[in-house]
C-alpha positions in Angstrom: -0.1 0.4 -0.2 0.4 3.2 -1.1 1.3 5.9 1.9 2.1 9.5 3.0 5.5 9.9 5.0 4.5 13.6 6.8 8.3 14.3 7.7 9.8 16.8 10.7 12.3 18.6 9.7 13.2 19.6 12.9 13.2 16.0 15.0 15.5 13.4 14.3 19.2 15.6 14.0 20.4 14.8 11.0 18.5 11.5 10.5 16.3 13.5 7.8 18.3 13.5 4.0 18.5 9.4 5.0 14.9 9.1 5.5 13.9 10.6 2.5 17.2 8.6 0.3 15.3 5.7 2.0 12.3 6.3 0.2 13.6 7.7 -2.8 13.1 4.6 -6.0 9.7 3.2 -3.3 5.8 3.9 -4.1 5.8 5.8 -0.6 5.5 9.8 -1.0 6.6 12.5 1.5 6.6 16.4 2.9 8.0 18.0 5.3 6.0 20.7 7.0 7.1 23.9 7.8 5.1 24.7 10.2 3.4 23.9 13.6 -0.3 22.4 13.2 1.1 21.1 9.5 0.8 17.6 10.2 -2.6 16.7 11.4 -3.9 19.6 7.9 -2.0 17.5 5.6 -2.8 14.0 7.4 -6.4 14.9 7.2 -5.4 15.9 3.5 -3.9 12.6 2.5 -5.5 10.8 -0.5 -3.5 7.9 0.9 -4.2 5.5 2.6 -1.2 5.2 4.8 -0.2 8.1 6.2 3.3 8.3 8.2 4.5 10.6 11.6 8.1 11.4 11.2 9.1 12.3 13.9 8.5 12.9 17.6 5.4 12.5 20.2 4.1 15.6 19.5 4.6 14.3 15.5 2.9 11.4 15.9 -0.2 13.6 17.5 -0.7 16.0 15.4 -0.5 13.3 12.2 -3.0 11.5 14.6 -5.6 13.6 15.7 -5.9 14.5 11.5 -7.2 11.1 10.9 -9.4 10.7 13.8 -12.3 9.5 12.5 -11.5 9.2 9.3 -10.4 5.2 7.9 -6.9 6.1 7.5 -4.1 3.8 9.5 -1.6 5.9 11.3 2.1 4.1 11.0 4.5 6.3 13.4 9.1 6.8 11.8 9.9 7.7 14.9 13.1 10.7 15.4 12.2 12.3 18.8 13.4 12.9 21.9 12.3 10.6 24.0 9.3 8.2 21.4 6.7 6.6 24.7 4.6 6.2 21.8 7.0 3.9 19.6 8.7 2.7 21.8 5.6 1.0 23.9 4.2 0.0 20.6 7.3 -1.7 19.3 8.8 0.0 17.0 11.8 0.2 15.3 13.9 3.5 16.3 16.3 2.0 13.3 14.8 3.6 10.0 15.0 -0.2 7.9 13.7 -2.1 10.6 10.9 0.6 11.0 10.5 1.1 6.9 10.0 -2.8 6.8 6.8 -1.8 9.9 5.2 -0.2 7.5 6.0 -2.0 4.2 4.9 -4.9 6.4 3.7 -5.0 10.5 -0.5 -6.2 11.0 -2.6 -2.7 11.4 -3.7 -3.2 15.9 -6.8 -0.4 17.4 -5.2 2.1 18.8 -7.7 3.7 21.4 -7.3 8.4 22.8 -7.0 10.4 25.1 -8.5 13.0 26.0 -7.6 16.3 27.7 -9.7 18.8 28.5 -10.7 18.6 24.5 -7.1 18.3 23.7 -6.4 14.2 21.6 -3.0 12.4 23.2 -2.2 8.8 22.0 1.3 7.9 25.0 0.3 10.2 28.7 -0.3 13.7 29.9 -0.7 15.6 33.5 -0.5 17.5 36.1 2.2 18.9 38.7 5.9 18.4 38.8 5.9 15.8 34.8 4.5 19.4 32.8 5.9 21.8 34.8 9.5 20.2 33.6 7.7 20.5 29.9 7.3 23.4 30.2 10.8 23.8 31.5 12.5 21.9 28.5 10.5 23.3 25.6 11.9 26.9 26.3 16.0 25.7 27.2 16.3 25.7 23.1 17.7 22.5 23.1 16.7 19.4 23.3 17.6 15.4 24.0 17.2 13.3 27.2 20.7 15.6 29.8 18.5 18.5 28.0 15.4 17.0 30.0 16.8 15.6 32.7 19.2 19.1 33.2 15.5 20.8 33.6 14.0 18.3 35.7 16.8 18.2 38.0 17.0 21.8 38.8 13.1 22.5 39.0 13.2 20.0 41.1 14.6 22.4 43.9 12.6 24.1 45.5 9.8 22.7 44.2 6.1 22.1 46.4 3.7 19.3 45.7 0.1 20.5 45.5 -3.3 19.0 47.2 -5.2 17.0 43.8 -8.7 15.8 43.9 -9.2 12.3 42.1 -12.0 11.1 40.5 -11.5 8.3 38.5 -14.9 5.9 37.8 -16.9 8.2 40.6 -15.0 7.1 43.0 -12.6 9.9 45.0 -9.5 11.3 47.0 -7.1 13.8 48.3 -4.0 13.8 48.1 -0.8 15.6 47.7 0.2 14.4 45.0 4.3 15.8 43.4 2.3 14.7 40.1 -0.5 13.5 38.5 0.5 10.7 34.9 -2.4 9.7 33.0 -0.7 7.1 30.5 -2.9 5.8 27.4 0.8 4.7 26.6 3.3 3.6 28.8 5.5 5.7 28.4 7.0 9.3 29.0 9.6 8.1 26.4 13.0 6.8 25.9 11.9 4.4 27.9 10.7 5.4 31.7 7.8 4.2 31.7 5.7 6.0 34.4 3.0 4.0 34.0 4.2 0.7 33.8 1.5 -2.0 33.3 -1.0 0.8 30.5 -1.2 -0.7 26.9 -3.1 1.5 24.1 -5.1 -1.0 23.2 -8.1 -1.9 26.0 -10.1 1.9 26.1 -8.6 1.9 29.6 -6.1 4.7 31.0 -3.2 3.7 33.6 -3.2 6.8 36.6 0.3 7.5 38.7 -0.1 9.5 41.3 3.6 10.2 42.9 3.9 11.4 46.3 6.3 13.8 47.8 9.3 12.4 48.4 13.5 13.2 49.8 15.5 14.2 47.1 17.5 10.7 48.5 14.7 8.2 47.4 15.5 10.1 43.7 18.0 7.6 42.2 15.4 4.5 43.8 12.4 6.0 42.2 14.2 6.0 38.5 16.3 3.4 38.6 12.9 1.2 39.3 10.8 3.7 36.4 13.2 3.0 34.2 12.9 -0.9 35.0 9.3 -0.9 34.0 8.0 -0.7 38.0 8.0 1.6 39.7 4.6 0.4 40.7 6.4 -1.5 43.2 7.9 1.2 45.6 5.6 3.1 48.1 5.7 6.1 46.7 4.2 5.4 43.9 0.2 4.7 43.3 -1.3 2.8 40.2 -4.9 3.0 39.2 -7.6 2.1 36.0 -9.9 4.1 34.5 -12.5 5.1 31.6 -13.0 8.7 33.0 -11.1 10.7 35.4 -11.6 14.2 36.3 -8.5 16.5 38.2 -9.1 19.1 40.7 -6.7 21.2 42.2 -5.8 24.4 43.6 -5.3 26.7 40.9 -4.9 27.1 36.9 -1.0 26.1 36.0 0.4 24.2 33.4 -0.2 21.0 31.9 1.2 18.5 29.5 0.0 16.1 26.7 2.2 14.0 24.0 4.6 16.2 24.9 4.0 19.5 24.9 3.2 21.6 27.8 -0.5 24.0 27.7 -2.1 27.1 30.6 -5.0 25.6 31.3 -7.0 26.0 34.3 -7.8 24.0 37.6 -10.1 20.9 36.6 -8.9 19.0 34.7 -11.2 16.6 32.9 -9.6 12.9 30.6 -11.7 10.7 29.3 -10.9 8.2 26.4 -11.9 6.4 22.7 -11.1 3.0 22.6 -10.3 1.9 19.0 -10.2 5.6 18.3 -8.2 4.6 14.6 -5.9 2.4 13.8 -2.0 2.1 13.5 0.6 0.1 12.4 2.8 -2.0 15.0 5.6 -5.4 14.2 4.8 -8.5 13.3 5.7 -10.3 15.8 
């Protein structure tokens, strides 16, 4: 099947040229975006059956939004800073292997989450990670080390908020560092913040992190990267289809790596099997 590859020129640290070269002589076509939001427009207007997002989670989000409500199939060629959704789906970062998935993979349903009306496909949330998303975007450079640097800077002097959390009608209040809601299992870079999440089960996973001492950070980070952060007593994991989070004041939230300003209330829901995605056959 012919595919349209929508390429974010900023992602990938020079991989764009290699990807374009790999597409030369194939039945596929490509377009390089020129401004934020164009990927969604191009995906919606595409005539090809498969539309491939070439970039990070933000690019994937734009393309996937453009495919909502259509029969077109989402493909992913990951080359972003974290690539949380691609990693959760088992899509390789090697160009040749990712192209093999596009050409010979299997099609599965993909759930879509919504936070205050904004579609997300990986994770969203509020608290520390949302603040880091904003600082990371404003840092002027990408990459894992920049993310770690911004996180450590923000941690000094950080104060947790009190959140009122409702999951499918069950409500409670607690102080927390963050509340993360996952359709996929991770922020990116295999940091599995919602380790048991699946993109295909019609359920959202919720991770709430209690305030902790800095000395506990190495243990938390080790468990996070090993995929079992929920074994730490500071971490609480839940599942549900409709999550409402009330916080002390308006501020920053995040979805799929991007931050946005919003009010005190976060209304988060899921739409099962909202679109189709190509994943590796094995």
